[in-house]
All heavy atoms as a GROMACS GRO file, in nm:
protein
  586
    1MET      N    1  -0.376  -1.236   0.829
    1MET     CA    2  -0.422  -1.299   0.716
    1MET      C    3  -0.343  -1.254   0.591
    1MET      O    4  -0.316  -1.141   0.579
    1MET     CB    5  -0.568  -1.259   0.700
    1MET     CG    6  -0.625  -1.301   0.560
    1MET     SD    7  -0.801  -1.262   0.533
    1MET     CE    8  -0.779  -1.088   0.497
    2THR      N    9  -0.295  -1.346   0.508
    2THR     CA   10  -0.217  -1.326   0.391
    2THR      C   11  -0.304  -1.356   0.275
    2THR      O   12  -0.362  -1.454   0.264
    2THR     CB   13  -0.084  -1.402   0.397
    2THR    OG1   14  -0.016  -1.375   0.502
    2THR    CG2   15  -0.002  -1.374   0.273
    3THR      N   16  -0.305  -1.265   0.177
    3THR     CA   17  -0.376  -1.292   0.055
    3THR      C   18  -0.287  -1.291  -0.064
    3THR      O   19  -0.159  -1.253  -0.057
    3THR     CB   20  -0.487  -1.184   0.033
    3THR    OG1   21  -0.421  -1.058   0.024
    3THR    CG2   22  -0.593  -1.187   0.137
    4ALA      N   23  -0.328  -1.352  -0.174
    4ALA     CA   24  -0.237  -1.385  -0.293
    4ALA      C   25  -0.174  -1.263  -0.348
    4ALA      O   26  -0.063  -1.268  -0.411
    4ALA     CB   27  -0.317  -1.460  -0.395
    5ASP      N   28  -0.234  -1.156  -0.334
    5ASP     CA   29  -0.173  -1.019  -0.388
    5ASP      C   30  -0.050  -0.977  -0.318
    5ASP      O   31   0.027  -0.906  -0.377
    5ASP     CB   32  -0.285  -0.912  -0.379
    5ASP     CG   33  -0.312  -0.861  -0.247
    5ASP    OD1   34  -0.357  -0.942  -0.164
    5ASP    OD2   35  -0.302  -0.754  -0.212
    6THR      N   36  -0.018  -1.038  -0.193
    6THR     CA   37   0.105  -0.999  -0.132
    6THR      C   38   0.213  -1.100  -0.148
    6THR      O   39   0.328  -1.083  -0.097
    6THR     CB   40   0.070  -0.995   0.025
    6THR    OG1   41   0.033  -1.126   0.071
    6THR    CG2   42  -0.035  -0.900   0.052
    7ILE      N   43   0.201  -1.204  -0.230
    7ILE     CA   44   0.288  -1.297  -0.257
    7ILE      C   45   0.412  -1.231  -0.349
    7ILE      O   46   0.377  -1.157  -0.442
    7ILE     CB   47   0.238  -1.423  -0.342
    7ILE    CG1   48   0.148  -1.491  -0.250
    7ILE    CG2   49   0.353  -1.515  -0.388
    7ILE    CD1   50   0.063  -1.607  -0.323
    8LYS      N   51   0.530  -1.266  -0.318
    8LYS     CA   52   0.635  -1.210  -0.399
    8LYS      C   53   0.676  -1.307  -0.517
    8LYS      O   54   0.638  -1.416  -0.508
    8LYS     CB   55   0.761  -1.181  -0.314
    8LYS     CG   56   0.745  -1.091  -0.210
    8LYS     CD   57   0.879  -1.070  -0.123
    8LYS     CE   58   0.850  -0.957  -0.010
    8LYS     NZ   59   0.876  -1.002   0.115
    9ILE      N   60   0.731  -1.238  -0.621
    9ILE     CA   61   0.760  -1.323  -0.743
    9ILE      C   62   0.852  -1.436  -0.690
    9ILE      O   63   0.952  -1.419  -0.632
    9ILE     CB   64   0.833  -1.229  -0.844
    9ILE    CG1   65   0.726  -1.138  -0.902
    9ILE    CG2   66   0.887  -1.316  -0.954
    9ILE    CD1   67   0.789  -1.042  -1.003
   10GLY      N   68   0.820  -1.558  -0.736
   10GLY     CA   69   0.884  -1.672  -0.700
   10GLY      C   70   0.834  -1.754  -0.581
   10GLY      O   71   0.880  -1.872  -0.557
   11GLU      N   72   0.756  -1.681  -0.497
   11GLU     CA   73   0.717  -1.751  -0.372
   11GLU      C   74   0.603  -1.842  -0.406
   11GLU      O   75   0.527  -1.827  -0.501
   11GLU     CB   76   0.664  -1.650  -0.274
   11GLU     CG   77   0.775  -1.577  -0.195
   11GLU     CD   78   0.722  -1.487  -0.091
   11GLU    OE1   79   0.606  -1.419  -0.103
   11GLU    OE2   80   0.791  -1.462   0.013
   12LYS      N   81   0.596  -1.947  -0.327
   12LYS     CA   82   0.484  -2.047  -0.339
   12LYS      C   83   0.401  -2.034  -0.210
   12LYS      O   84   0.438  -1.997  -0.100
   12LYS     CB   85   0.541  -2.188  -0.336
   12LYS     CG   86   0.620  -2.212  -0.467
   12LYS     CD   87   0.683  -2.340  -0.472
   12LYS     CE   88   0.771  -2.358  -0.594
   12LYS     NZ   89   0.828  -2.488  -0.602
   13ALA      N   90   0.273  -2.066  -0.236
   13ALA     CA   91   0.169  -2.053  -0.129
   13ALA      C   92   0.066  -2.159  -0.140
   13ALA      O   93   0.041  -2.215  -0.250
   13ALA     CB   94   0.109  -1.916  -0.119
   14LYS      N   95   0.005  -2.194  -0.034
   14LYS     CA   96  -0.120  -2.286  -0.031
   14LYS      C   97  -0.239  -2.213  -0.009
   14LYS      O   98  -0.250  -2.125   0.078
   14LYS     CB   99  -0.088  -2.392   0.077
   14LYS     CG  100  -0.198  -2.491   0.075
   14LYS     CD  101  -0.161  -2.604   0.188
   14LYS     CE  102  -0.269  -2.706   0.209
   14LYS     NZ  103  -0.244  -2.811   0.312
   15ILE      N  104  -0.344  -2.241  -0.084
   15ILE     CA  105  -0.460  -2.161  -0.075
   15ILE      C  106  -0.543  -2.220   0.050
   15ILE      O  107  -0.562  -2.339   0.059
   15ILE     CB  108  -0.564  -2.185  -0.210
   15ILE    CG1  109  -0.485  -2.126  -0.322
   15ILE    CG2  110  -0.701  -2.122  -0.176
   15ILE    CD1  111  -0.547  -2.150  -0.451
   16LEU      N  112  -0.581  -2.128   0.136
   16LEU     CA  113  -0.664  -2.164   0.254
   16LEU      C  114  -0.807  -2.156   0.224
   16LEU      O  115  -0.885  -2.247   0.260
   16LEU     CB  116  -0.619  -2.077   0.377
   16LEU     CG  117  -0.474  -2.091   0.430
   16LEU    CD1  118  -0.449  -1.992   0.546
   16LEU    CD2  119  -0.454  -2.234   0.476
   17LYS      N  120  -0.849  -2.040   0.175
   17LYS     CA  121  -0.991  -2.022   0.141
   17LYS      C  122  -1.004  -1.908   0.044
   17LYS      O  123  -0.912  -1.828   0.027
   17LYS     CB  124  -1.075  -2.005   0.263
   17LYS     CG  125  -1.052  -1.868   0.327
   17LYS     CD  126  -1.140  -1.843   0.457
   17LYS     CE  127  -1.115  -1.735   0.530
   17LYS     NZ  128  -1.198  -1.710   0.640
   18ILE      N  129  -1.120  -1.909  -0.024
   18ILE     CA  130  -1.158  -1.794  -0.112
   18ILE      C  131  -1.262  -1.715  -0.030
   18ILE      O  132  -1.361  -1.756   0.025
   18ILE     CB  133  -1.224  -1.840  -0.228
   18ILE    CG1  134  -1.147  -1.939  -0.313
   18ILE    CG2  135  -1.256  -1.722  -0.330
   18ILE    CD1  136  -1.000  -1.896  -0.343
   19LEU      N  137  -1.230  -1.581  -0.007
   19LEU     CA  138  -1.308  -1.493   0.070
   19LEU      C  139  -1.442  -1.464   0.000
   19LEU      O  140  -1.448  -1.462  -0.126
   19LEU     CB  141  -1.244  -1.360   0.102
   19LEU     CG  142  -1.111  -1.379   0.176
   19LEU    CD1  143  -1.038  -1.241   0.182
   19LEU    CD2  144  -1.124  -1.432   0.314
   20PRO      N  145  -1.552  -1.451   0.069
   20PRO     CA  146  -1.684  -1.429   0.014
   20PRO      C  147  -1.691  -1.302  -0.078
   20PRO      O  148  -1.649  -1.201  -0.040
   20PRO     CB  149  -1.773  -1.414   0.133
   20PRO     CG  150  -1.703  -1.476   0.246
   20PRO     CD  151  -1.559  -1.458   0.222
   21SER      N  152  -1.744  -1.319  -0.202
   21SER     CA  153  -1.746  -1.212  -0.295
   21SER      C  154  -1.848  -1.268  -0.408
   21SER      O  155  -1.863  -1.383  -0.420
   21SER     CB  156  -1.613  -1.174  -0.342
   21SER     OG  157  -1.618  -1.107  -0.467
   22GLU      N  158  -1.884  -1.169  -0.491
   22GLU     CA  159  -1.950  -1.220  -0.620
   22GLU      C  160  -1.865  -1.290  -0.718
   22GLU      O  161  -1.906  -1.353  -0.807
   22GLU     CB  162  -2.025  -1.099  -0.686
   22GLU     CG  163  -1.927  -0.994  -0.747
   22GLU     CD  164  -1.895  -0.868  -0.656
   22GLU    OE1  165  -1.936  -0.879  -0.542
   22GLU    OE2  166  -1.816  -0.793  -0.689
   23LEU      N  167  -1.729  -1.284  -0.690
   23LEU     CA  168  -1.631  -1.352  -0.778
   23LEU      C  169  -1.586  -1.488  -0.719
   23LEU      O  170  -1.503  -1.555  -0.791
   23LEU     CB  171  -1.509  -1.265  -0.791
   23LEU     CG  172  -1.524  -1.128  -0.868
   23LEU    CD1  173  -1.399  -1.062  -0.870
   23LEU    CD2  174  -1.579  -1.150  -1.004
   24THR      N  175  -1.628  -1.526  -0.602
   24THR     CA  176  -1.586  -1.647  -0.541
   24THR      C  177  -1.615  -1.770  -0.627
   24THR      O  178  -1.512  -1.850  -0.647
   24THR     CB  179  -1.666  -1.666  -0.394
   24THR    OG1  180  -1.636  -1.553  -0.316
   24THR    CG2  181  -1.618  -1.791  -0.335
   25LEU      N  182  -1.721  -1.780  -0.688
   25LEU     CA  183  -1.763  -1.895  -0.771
   25LEU      C  184  -1.661  -1.902  -0.891
   25LEU      O  185  -1.618  -1.997  -0.933
   25LEU     CB  186  -1.904  -1.896  -0.804
   25LEU     CG  187  -1.951  -2.027  -0.886
   25LEU    CD1  188  -1.931  -2.150  -0.824
   25LEU    CD2  189  -2.097  -2.013  -0.920
   26ASN      N  190  -1.643  -1.782  -0.954
   26ASN     CA  191  -1.563  -1.766  -1.079
   26ASN      C  192  -1.421  -1.816  -1.041
   26ASN      O  193  -1.357  -1.884  -1.129
   26ASN     CB  194  -1.559  -1.624  -1.128
   26ASN     CG  195  -1.694  -1.584  -1.182
   26ASN    OD1  196  -1.791  -1.587  -1.102
   26ASN    ND2  197  -1.694  -1.518  -1.281
   27LEU      N  198  -1.365  -1.770  -0.921
   27LEU     CA  199  -1.218  -1.816  -0.887
   27LEU      C  200  -1.219  -1.964  -0.869
   27LEU      O  201  -1.129  -2.031  -0.913
   27LEU     CB  202  -1.179  -1.736  -0.770
   27LEU     CG  203  -1.154  -1.582  -0.784
   27LEU    CD1  204  -1.141  -1.512  -0.655
   27LEU    CD2  205  -1.039  -1.560  -0.871
   28MET      N  206  -1.319  -2.010  -0.797
   28MET     CA  207  -1.317  -2.161  -0.776
   28MET      C  208  -1.340  -2.241  -0.911
   28MET      O  209  -1.280  -2.336  -0.924
   28MET     CB  210  -1.427  -2.198  -0.672
   28MET     CG  211  -1.401  -2.138  -0.540
   28MET     SD  212  -1.519  -2.167  -0.411
   28MET     CE  213  -1.465  -2.328  -0.352
   29GLU      N  214  -1.413  -2.192  -1.009
   29GLU     CA  215  -1.432  -2.255  -1.129
   29GLU      C  216  -1.292  -2.264  -1.205
   29GLU      O  217  -1.270  -2.343  -1.282
   29GLU     CB  218  -1.542  -2.198  -1.212
   29GLU     CG  219  -1.677  -2.232  -1.155
   29GLU     CD  220  -1.789  -2.151  -1.233
   29GLU    OE1  221  -1.765  -2.059  -1.296
   29GLU    OE2  222  -1.902  -2.208  -1.217
   30MET      N  223  -1.216  -2.154  -1.190
   30MET     CA  224  -1.092  -2.137  -1.254
   30MET      C  225  -0.977  -2.235  -1.189
   30MET      O  226  -0.875  -2.253  -1.242
   30MET     CB  227  -1.038  -2.011  -1.257
   30MET     CG  228  -1.110  -1.909  -1.350
   30MET     SD  229  -1.020  -1.758  -1.370
   30MET     CE  230  -1.062  -1.666  -1.231
   31GLY      N  231  -1.011  -2.289  -1.073
   31GLY     CA  232  -0.931  -2.387  -1.010
   31GLY      C  233  -0.865  -2.334  -0.880
   31GLY      O  234  -0.785  -2.416  -0.814
   32PHE      N  235  -0.890  -2.218  -0.835
   32PHE     CA  236  -0.843  -2.170  -0.713
   32PHE      C  237  -0.934  -2.225  -0.594
   32PHE      O  238  -1.027  -2.165  -0.555
   32PHE     CB  239  -0.849  -2.013  -0.706
   32PHE     CG  240  -0.754  -1.947  -0.812
   32PHE    CD1  241  -0.790  -1.905  -0.936
   32PHE    CD2  242  -0.619  -1.925  -0.765
   32PHE    CE1  243  -0.704  -1.855  -1.018
   32PHE    CE2  244  -0.525  -1.875  -0.855
   32PHE     CZ  245  -0.574  -1.838  -0.985
   33LEU      N  246  -0.877  -2.340  -0.554
   33LEU     CA  247  -0.962  -2.420  -0.446
   33LEU      C  248  -0.862  -2.436  -0.320
   33LEU      O  249  -0.743  -2.448  -0.335
   33LEU     CB  250  -0.991  -2.553  -0.499
   33LEU     CG  251  -1.090  -2.557  -0.626
   33LEU    CD1  252  -1.092  -2.690  -0.685
   33LEU    CD2  253  -1.228  -2.499  -0.578
   34PRO      N  254  -0.927  -2.444  -0.209
   34PRO     CA  255  -0.856  -2.464  -0.084
   34PRO      C  256  -0.769  -2.590  -0.096
   34PRO      O  257  -0.809  -2.682  -0.150
   34PRO     CB  258  -0.956  -2.475   0.027
   34PRO     CG  259  -1.069  -2.399  -0.036
   34PRO     CD  260  -1.062  -2.420  -0.190
   35GLY      N  261  -0.642  -2.583  -0.046
   35GLY     CA  262  -0.543  -2.696  -0.054
   35GLY      C  263  -0.461  -2.697  -0.184
   35GLY      O  264  -0.359  -2.756  -0.182
   36LYS      N  265  -0.498  -2.617  -0.292
   36LYS     CA  266  -0.410  -2.609  -0.417
   36LYS      C  267  -0.298  -2.509  -0.377
   36LYS      O  268  -0.302  -2.415  -0.294
   36LYS     CB  269  -0.492  -2.553  -0.521
   36LYS     CG  270  -0.606  -2.639  -0.566
   36LYS     CD  271  -0.560  -2.735  -0.671
   36LYS     CE  272  -0.690  -2.805  -0.714
   36LYS     NZ  273  -0.688  -2.856  -0.852
   37HIS      N  274  -0.190  -2.537  -0.460
   37HIS     CA  275  -0.070  -2.450  -0.447
   37HIS      C  276  -0.055  -2.354  -0.565
   37HIS      O  277  -0.078  -2.402  -0.676
   37HIS     CB  278   0.064  -2.544  -0.442
   37HIS     CG  279   0.049  -2.641  -0.325
   37HIS    ND1  280   0.108  -2.610  -0.205
   37HIS    CD2  281  -0.007  -2.756  -0.302
   37HIS    CE1  282   0.087  -2.702  -0.126
   37HIS    NE2  283   0.026  -2.808  -0.172
   38ILE      N  284  -0.019  -2.233  -0.535
   38ILE     CA  285   0.005  -2.137  -0.638
   38ILE      C  286   0.143  -2.071  -0.610
   38ILE      O  287   0.194  -2.079  -0.508
   38ILE     CB  288  -0.106  -2.026  -0.633
   38ILE    CG1  289  -0.102  -1.952  -0.504
   38ILE    CG2  290  -0.244  -2.088  -0.660
   38ILE    CD1  291  -0.202  -1.823  -0.504
   39SER      N  292   0.189  -2.009  -0.724
   39SER     CA  293   0.308  -1.927  -0.712
   39SER      C  294   0.299  -1.801  -0.813
   39SER      O  295   0.229  -1.815  -0.898
   39SER     CB  296   0.438  -1.999  -0.747
   39SER     OG  297   0.428  -2.057  -0.880
   40LEU      N  298   0.352  -1.699  -0.771
   40LEU     CA  299   0.343  -1.576  -0.853
   40LEU      C  300   0.462  -1.577  -0.949
   40LEU      O  301   0.573  -1.581  -0.910
   40LEU     CB  302   0.360  -1.450  -0.761
   40LEU     CG  303   0.342  -1.327  -0.833
   40LEU    CD1  304   0.213  -1.300  -0.910
   40LEU    CD2  305   0.360  -1.205  -0.742
   41LEU      N  306   0.427  -1.560  -1.080
   41LEU     CA  307   0.534  -1.565  -1.188
   41LEU      C  308   0.564  -1.425  -1.217
   41LEU      O  309   0.686  -1.399  -1.249
   41LEU     CB  310   0.474  -1.636  -1.310
   41LEU     CG  311   0.449  -1.789  -1.292
   41LEU    CD1  312   0.388  -1.836  -1.418
   41LEU    CD2  313   0.567  -1.870  -1.252
   42GLN      N  314   0.477  -1.338  -1.243
   42GLN     CA  315   0.508  -1.198  -1.290
   42GLN      C  316   0.392  -1.104  -1.235
   42GLN      O  317   0.279  -1.140  -1.204
   42GLN     CB  318   0.496  -1.188  -1.438
   42GLN     CG  319   0.600  -1.252  -1.512
   42GLN     CD  320   0.591  -1.224  -1.661
   42GLN    OE1  321   0.507  -1.290  -1.720
   42GLN    NE2  322   0.664  -1.142  -1.725
   43ARG      N  323   0.442  -0.975  -1.236
   43ARG     CA  324   0.346  -0.864  -1.214
   43ARG      C  325   0.362  -0.769  -1.316
   43ARG      O  326   0.472  -0.744  -1.373
   43ARG     CB  327   0.381  -0.797  -1.082
   43ARG     CG  328   0.355  -0.851  -0.946
   43ARG     CD  329   0.389  -0.759  -0.841
   43ARG     NE  330   0.401  -0.833  -0.716
   43ARG     CZ  331   0.296  -0.837  -0.632
   43ARG    NH1  332   0.172  -0.772  -0.658
   43ARG    NH2  333   0.297  -0.905  -0.515
   44ALA      N  334   0.257  -0.705  -1.364
   44ALA     CA  335   0.269  -0.603  -1.463
   44ALA      C  336   0.338  -0.477  -1.405
   44ALA      O  337   0.354  -0.466  -1.281
   44ALA     CB  338   0.123  -0.559  -1.516
   45PRO      N  339   0.395  -0.389  -1.480
   45PRO     CA  340   0.466  -0.275  -1.431
   45PRO      C  341   0.403  -0.194  -1.327
   45PRO      O  342   0.455  -0.143  -1.226
   45PRO     CB  343   0.492  -0.182  -1.556
   45PRO     CG  344   0.503  -0.290  -1.665
   45PRO     CD  345   0.387  -0.394  -1.632
   46LEU      N  346   0.263  -0.180  -1.337
   46LEU     CA  347   0.188  -0.106  -1.237
   46LEU      C  348   0.128  -0.198  -1.128
   46LEU      O  349   0.036  -0.167  -1.056
   46LEU     CB  350   0.080  -0.026  -1.305
   46LEU     CG  351   0.130   0.085  -1.398
   46LEU    CD1  352   0.009   0.154  -1.469
   46LEU    CD2  353   0.224   0.181  -1.328
   47LYS      N  354   0.190  -0.328  -1.122
   47LYS     CA  355   0.151  -0.435  -1.022
   47LYS      C  356   0.010  -0.488  -1.053
   47LYS      O  357  -0.053  -0.557  -0.956
   47LYS     CB  358   0.162  -0.381  -0.875
   47LYS     CG  359   0.305  -0.321  -0.845
   47LYS     CD  360   0.332  -0.326  -0.700
   47LYS     CE  361   0.450  -0.254  -0.669
   47LYS     NZ  362   0.577  -0.335  -0.677
   48ASP      N  363  -0.048  -0.465  -1.167
   48ASP     CA  364  -0.177  -0.515  -1.184
   48ASP      C  365  -0.196  -0.528  -1.331
   48ASP      O  366  -0.182  -0.433  -1.406
   48ASP     CB  367  -0.289  -0.416  -1.125
   48ASP     CG  368  -0.418  -0.470  -1.121
   48ASP    OD1  369  -0.439  -0.599  -1.121
   48ASP    OD2  370  -0.518  -0.395  -1.107
   49PRO      N  371  -0.225  -0.646  -1.392
   49PRO     CA  372  -0.256  -0.764  -1.330
   49PRO      C  373  -0.135  -0.855  -1.282
   49PRO      O  374  -0.022  -0.812  -1.313
   49PRO     CB  375  -0.334  -0.848  -1.440
   49PRO     CG  376  -0.267  -0.801  -1.565
   49PRO     CD  377  -0.239  -0.660  -1.536
   50MET      N  378  -0.156  -0.966  -1.224
   50MET     CA  379  -0.055  -1.060  -1.177
   50MET      C  380  -0.076  -1.194  -1.240
   50MET      O  381  -0.190  -1.242  -1.248
   50MET     CB  382  -0.074  -1.078  -1.026
   50MET     CG  383  -0.092  -0.938  -0.952
   50MET     SD  384  -0.154  -0.955  -0.783
   50MET     CE  385  -0.002  -1.016  -0.706
   51ALA      N  386   0.035  -1.249  -1.270
   51ALA     CA  387   0.035  -1.390  -1.331
   51ALA      C  388   0.064  -1.499  -1.232
   51ALA      O  389   0.178  -1.494  -1.181
   51ALA     CB  390   0.122  -1.399  -1.454
   52PHE      N  391  -0.022  -1.590  -1.204
   52PHE     CA  392  -0.005  -1.706  -1.109
   52PHE      C  393   0.004  -1.828  -1.179
   52PHE      O  394  -0.065  -1.868  -1.282
   52PHE     CB  395  -0.125  -1.702  -1.011
   52PHE     CG  396  -0.128  -1.586  -0.922
   52PHE    CD1  397  -0.215  -1.479  -0.942
   52PHE    CD2  398  -0.059  -1.593  -0.799
   52PHE    CE1  399  -0.210  -1.381  -0.852
   52PHE    CE2  400  -0.058  -1.481  -0.715
   52PHE     CZ  401  -0.147  -1.378  -0.750
   53ARG      N  402   0.094  -1.918  -1.126
   53ARG     CA  403   0.094  -2.060  -1.175
   53ARG      C  404   0.003  -2.142  -1.085
   53ARG      O  405   0.029  -2.134  -0.954
   53ARG     CB  406   0.239  -2.116  -1.180
   53ARG     CG  407   0.240  -2.264  -1.217
   53ARG     CD  408   0.369  -2.321  -1.235
   53ARG     NE  409   0.450  -2.261  -1.332
   53ARG     CZ  410   0.431  -2.278  -1.468
   53ARG    NH1  411   0.338  -2.354  -1.515
   53ARG    NH2  412   0.511  -2.208  -1.543
   54LEU      N  413  -0.085  -2.212  -1.131
   54LEU     CA  414  -0.179  -2.297  -1.060
   54LEU      C  415  -0.171  -2.424  -1.128
   54LEU      O  416  -0.219  -2.444  -1.234
   54LEU     CB  417  -0.327  -2.245  -1.060
   54LEU     CG  418  -0.430  -2.324  -0.997
   54LEU    CD1  419  -0.412  -2.334  -0.854
   54LEU    CD2  420  -0.566  -2.280  -1.040
   55GLU      N  421  -0.103  -2.524  -1.070
   55GLU     CA  422  -0.068  -2.654  -1.133
   55GLU      C  423   0.001  -2.622  -1.254
   55GLU      O  424   0.109  -2.570  -1.252
   55GLU     CB  425  -0.201  -2.745  -1.132
   55GLU     CG  426  -0.263  -2.774  -1.012
   55GLU     CD  427  -0.375  -2.862  -1.007
   55GLU    OE1  428  -0.453  -2.868  -1.120
   55GLU    OE2  429  -0.419  -2.913  -0.907
   56ASN      N  430  -0.052  -2.675  -1.375
   56ASN     CA  431   0.013  -2.670  -1.496
   56ASN      C  432  -0.045  -2.536  -1.580
   56ASN      O  433  -0.018  -2.532  -1.707
   56ASN     CB  434   0.022  -2.784  -1.578
   56ASN     CG  435   0.091  -2.896  -1.511
   56ASN    OD1  436   0.198  -2.882  -1.446
   56ASN    ND2  437   0.043  -3.014  -1.520
   57THR      N  438  -0.090  -2.444  -1.521
   57THR     CA  439  -0.165  -2.340  -1.585
   57THR      C  440  -0.123  -2.195  -1.540
   57THR      O  441  -0.085  -2.190  -1.415
   57THR     CB  442  -0.318  -2.350  -1.568
   57THR    OG1  443  -0.361  -2.482  -1.600
   57THR    CG2  444  -0.394  -2.245  -1.641
   58VAL      N  445  -0.109  -2.106  -1.625
   58VAL     CA  446  -0.086  -1.975  -1.581
   58VAL      C  447  -0.198  -1.888  -1.597
   58VAL      O  448  -0.263  -1.880  -1.702
   58VAL     CB  449   0.034  -1.906  -1.670
   58VAL    CG1  450   0.058  -1.762  -1.632
   58VAL    CG2  451   0.163  -1.989  -1.653
   59ILE      N  452  -0.239  -1.821  -1.483
   59ILE     CA  453  -0.371  -1.744  -1.486
   59ILE      C  454  -0.341  -1.607  -1.444
   59ILE      O  455  -0.271  -1.584  -1.341
   59ILE     CB  456  -0.482  -1.818  -1.394
   59ILE    CG1  457  -0.505  -1.954  -1.447
   59ILE    CG2  458  -0.612  -1.724  -1.394
   59ILE    CD1  459  -0.605  -2.023  -1.353
   60ALA      N  460  -0.389  -1.510  -1.512
   60ALA     CA  461  -0.372  -1.357  -1.476
   60ALA      C  462  -0.497  -1.320  -1.390
   60ALA      O  463  -0.605  -1.355  -1.435
   60ALA     CB  464  -0.358  -1.276  -1.605
   61LEU      N  465  -0.467  -1.260  -1.284
   61LEU     CA  466  -0.572  -1.198  -1.200
   61LEU      C  467  -0.554  -1.065  -1.172
   61LEU      O  468  -0.435  -1.008  -1.153
   61LEU     CB  469  -0.584  -1.268  -1.073
   61LEU     CG  470  -0.610  -1.416  -1.069
   61LEU    CD1  471  -0.607  -1.465  -0.913
   61LEU    CD2  472  -0.756  -1.442  -1.126
   62ARG      N  473  -0.650  -0.983  -1.159
   62ARG     CA  474  -0.635  -0.834  -1.115
   62ARG      C  475  -0.599  -0.844  -0.960
   62ARG      O  476  -0.626  -0.943  -0.891
   62ARG     CB  477  -0.778  -0.771  -1.125
   62ARG     CG  478  -0.823  -0.753  -1.276
   62ARG     CD  479  -0.947  -0.665  -1.270
   62ARG     NE  480  -1.002  -0.660  -1.408
   62ARG     CZ  481  -1.090  -0.749  -1.466
   62ARG    NH1  482  -1.140  -0.837  -1.380
   62ARG    NH2  483  -1.122  -0.726  -1.579
   63LYS      N  484  -0.532  -0.740  -0.902
   63LYS     CA  485  -0.498  -0.731  -0.770
   63LYS      C  486  -0.634  -0.758  -0.675
   63LYS      O  487  -0.627  -0.818  -0.589
   63LYS     CB  488  -0.435  -0.595  -0.743
   63LYS     CG  489  -0.381  -0.589  -0.598
   63LYS     CD  490  -0.302  -0.469  -0.578
   63LYS     CE  491  -0.254  -0.465  -0.438
   63LYS     NZ  492  -0.166  -0.361  -0.403
   64SER      N  493  -0.743  -0.689  -0.726
   64SER     CA  494  -0.857  -0.702  -0.651
   64SER      C  495  -0.908  -0.846  -0.639
   64SER      O  496  -0.972  -0.885  -0.540
   64SER     CB  497  -0.964  -0.607  -0.709
   64SER     OG  498  -0.998  -0.647  -0.848
   65GLU      N  499  -0.881  -0.918  -0.754
   65GLU     CA  500  -0.927  -1.065  -0.746
   65GLU      C  501  -0.832  -1.145  -0.659
   65GLU      O  502  -0.874  -1.228  -0.575
   65GLU     CB  503  -0.923  -1.127  -0.881
   65GLU     CG  504  -1.033  -1.051  -0.965
   65GLU     CD  505  -1.008  -1.078  -1.130
   65GLU    OE1  506  -0.903  -1.114  -1.170
   65GLU    OE2  507  -1.106  -1.076  -1.196
   66ALA      N  508  -0.710  -1.114  -0.660
   66ALA     CA  509  -0.607  -1.188  -0.577
   66ALA      C  510  -0.629  -1.160  -0.441
   66ALA      O  511  -0.589  -1.245  -0.346
   66ALA     CB  512  -0.460  -1.143  -0.624
   67GLN      N  513  -0.677  -1.044  -0.402
   67GLN     CA  514  -0.704  -1.013  -0.257
   67GLN      C  515  -0.816  -1.101  -0.201
   67GLN      O  516  -0.833  -1.106  -0.072
   67GLN     CB  517  -0.746  -0.866  -0.241
   67GLN     CG  518  -0.631  -0.769  -0.266
   67GLN     CD  519  -0.676  -0.628  -0.277
   67GLN    OE1  520  -0.793  -0.596  -0.304
   67GLN    NE2  521  -0.586  -0.537  -0.248
   68LEU      N  522  -0.887  -1.174  -0.290
   68LEU     CA  523  -0.990  -1.270  -0.225
   68LEU      C  524  -0.946  -1.398  -0.193
   68LEU      O  525  -1.013  -1.479  -0.150
   68LEU     CB  526  -1.106  -1.271  -0.335
   68LEU     CG  527  -1.172  -1.139  -0.366
   68LEU    CD1  528  -1.275  -1.167  -0.485
   68LEU    CD2  529  -1.262  -1.100  -0.252
   69ILE      N  530  -0.810  -1.432  -0.228
   69ILE     CA  531  -0.758  -1.562  -0.202
   69ILE      C  532  -0.676  -1.558  -0.084
   69ILE      O  533  -0.553  -1.500  -0.096
   69ILE     CB  534  -0.679  -1.610  -0.331
   69ILE    CG1  535  -0.759  -1.604  -0.456
   69ILE    CG2  536  -0.617  -1.744  -0.319
   69ILE    CD1  537  -0.690  -1.627  -0.589
   70GLU      N  538  -0.713  -1.619   0.024
   70GLU     CA  539  -0.624  -1.623   0.143
   70GLU      C  540  -0.532  -1.745   0.140
   70GLU      O  541  -0.580  -1.858   0.095
   70GLU     CB  542  -0.727  -1.639   0.265
   70GLU     CG  543  -0.658  -1.633   0.390
   70GLU     CD  544  -0.752  -1.634   0.513
   70GLU    OE1  545  -0.849  -1.563   0.508
   70GLU    OE2  546  -0.720  -1.704   0.610
   71VAL      N  547  -0.411  -1.722   0.161
   71VAL     CA  548  -0.313  -1.823   0.143
   71VAL      C  549  -0.216  -1.823   0.256
   71VAL      O  550  -0.215  -1.732   0.353
   71VAL     CB  551  -0.209  -1.784   0.018
   71VAL    CG1  552  -0.297  -1.788  -0.106
   71VAL    CG2  553  -0.140  -1.660   0.033
   72ILE      N  554  -0.136  -1.939   0.267
   72ILE     CA  555  -0.023  -1.940   0.371
   72ILE      C  556   0.099  -1.972   0.290
   72ILE      O  557   0.096  -2.051   0.193
   72ILE     CB  558  -0.051  -2.048   0.474
   72ILE    CG1  559   0.054  -2.053   0.574
   72ILE    CG2  560  -0.066  -2.190   0.399
   72ILE    CD1  561   0.020  -2.129   0.694
   73LEU      N  562   0.202  -1.888   0.308
   73LEU     CA  563   0.327  -1.902   0.235
   73LEU      C  564   0.402  -2.026   0.275
   73LEU      O  565   0.393  -2.080   0.390
   73LEU     CB  566   0.418  -1.778   0.262
   73LEU     CG  567   0.367  -1.634   0.214
   73LEU    CD1  568   0.462  -1.536   0.256
   73LEU    CD2  569   0.337  -1.652   0.071
   74GLU      N  570   0.474  -2.091   0.178
   74GLU     CA  571   0.547  -2.216   0.196
   74GLU      C  572   0.686  -2.180   0.170
   74GLU      O  573   0.739  -2.084   0.116
   74GLU     CB  574   0.499  -2.318   0.098
   74GLU     CG  575   0.346  -2.356   0.125
   74GLU     CD  576   0.302  -2.470   0.028
   74GLU    OE1  577   0.359  -2.486  -0.085
   74GLU    OE2  578   0.225  -2.543   0.071
   75ASN      N  579   0.775  -2.279   0.231
   75ASN     CA  580   0.922  -2.257   0.220
   75ASN      C  581   0.969  -2.309   0.083
   75ASN      O  582   0.936  -2.389   0.021
   75ASN     CB  583   0.997  -2.339   0.316
   75ASN     CG  584   0.963  -2.268   0.460
   75ASN    OD1  585   0.931  -2.153   0.475
   75ASN    ND2  586   0.973  -2.346   0.572
   0.00000   0.00000   0.00000
């Protein structure tokens, strides 16, 4: 299982599912939905938070939040 916190800068991934948590609904309301494509733009110096591109939006997530997003890497 690969989660969004393991994506390298510049890599693209497709969201497979959001893992169950009290934050699941919040992530889905922000647009992190199965089938959507994301890419990692930046990491803070201590690797937390992380900036993801989701469609035409840049969204910063904590590493713990990104660990809830199961993805498959794309070429």
